[in-house]
N, C-alpha and C positions, 0 to 999 in steps of 0.2 A: 683229650676229653677231661672235663671236670665233673665230678659227682657232687651234686648239691643235695642236701637234706631239705625236703620240702614239706609243707604242711598246708592243709586246707582250713577253711573257716571253722570246721568241727574238730580241729586239732588232730586229724588223722595224719600220721607221718609216713613219708615214703621218699624214695630216692629218684633223682632224675639226672640223666647224663646230657651234658651240653658242651658245645665247643667253647663257649665263654659266657659271661654274664649277659652280654648283648644278645646272644642267641636265646638264652632263657627268656629275657624280657620280650623279645620279638614273638616267640612261641606263646608266651603267656598272654600278651596283648592280642594275639590272633585267635585265642580261645582253643589252642591246640593241646593244652595241658589240663588234665582233670584228675581228681582224686580217684584212685582205683577202688576205694571202698564205698564212697557215697556219690561220686560223679561230679562233685562241686568243681567249678572252674575258678573259684576264688583261692588262688594259690600264692604262697609266699615262701621265700627261702628262710630257713631257720638256722640258728647257730648249731654247728656240729662239733664234735670233738676234734682237737687239733693234735696231730702226731708230729713229734720231732724225731727225726731219724738220721742215722749216719749214712754216708755215701754207700757203704756196702750193703745196707739193709733195704735200699730203695726198690730194687727189682723184686725181692721176696715179698715186700709189703704190697706192691702193686699186684702181684700174682694172687696173694691172699684176698685182696679187696675185690678183684674180679670174680674169684670163686665164691665169695660170700654173698654177692648180689642175688644169684639164683636161690640160695638158701633163704635169704631174707624175704624175697618175693614169695617163695613157696610157703614160708611160715605165715606171712600176712594173709595169703589166700586161704590157707587152712584155718587160721583164726577167724576169718570172716565167715567161713562156712559154719564153724562151730557156734559162733555168736548168733547167726541168723537162721538156724535150723534146729529142729528137735531130733534127738537121737532116739530112734525107735528100735535100735538093736537088730536082732534077727527077725523081727516082725515087719521089716521094711516092705516086702512084697505084699503082705496082707494089708497093711495100712495104705500103701500106694494103690492097690486095687480098689479099696473102699473109697478113696478119694476120687479115683478115676470114674467110678460108678455113681459118684455123688451121694454115697451113703453117709459120708462124714465130710466135715468142712475141709477145704483144701488148705494146706500150709506147707512150708518148706520142711522136709524131713531128710534124715540121713540114717544109714544103717547098713546091714549086711544081707546078702542074698546068696543062694546057691545058684549054680549054673542052670538048674531046672527052673527055679523061680524066675530067673532073668528071662529065660525062654518064654515062660508063661506071660510075663509082663509085656514082652515084645509082641506076642501073639494077640494080646488084648489091646494093643495100641497105647500102652502106658509109656509116656516119655520119661526117661531117666538118664542120668549120666553116671558112669562108673568112674570113680576117682580113687586111685591108690592112696593110702594114708602113708605119708613119709615118716620116717623115724628121724626126728630132728633133735640135735643136742641143744640143751637149754643154755 
């Protein structure tokens, strides 16, 4: 497998795993690759850092690269949520109920709830997703 650094027309960067460049081109031409942030299918391979390593470091480096992909994807996902929603803090249930009842304009929000507030939201038919916030090293 080869990991390519990819970018869409809006310069969102993400990684893709492919057998080889021909496999990337075939998937790209077939419309099977899209930006996880904006959905664009106008994708290109961008230059990435090159690492020179000794024979003894190869296995350790491969292991670290595989481990870093989930962390990278999680960070991109969390950054997308932060960028595209308003933090209403511990008022999440209150604001979500008002939007559900059309008392205020609907928008993407994030925040915190208690178990009791979550139960109330479910009883009222309010759709929400509970996402744990990861602690990521910068």
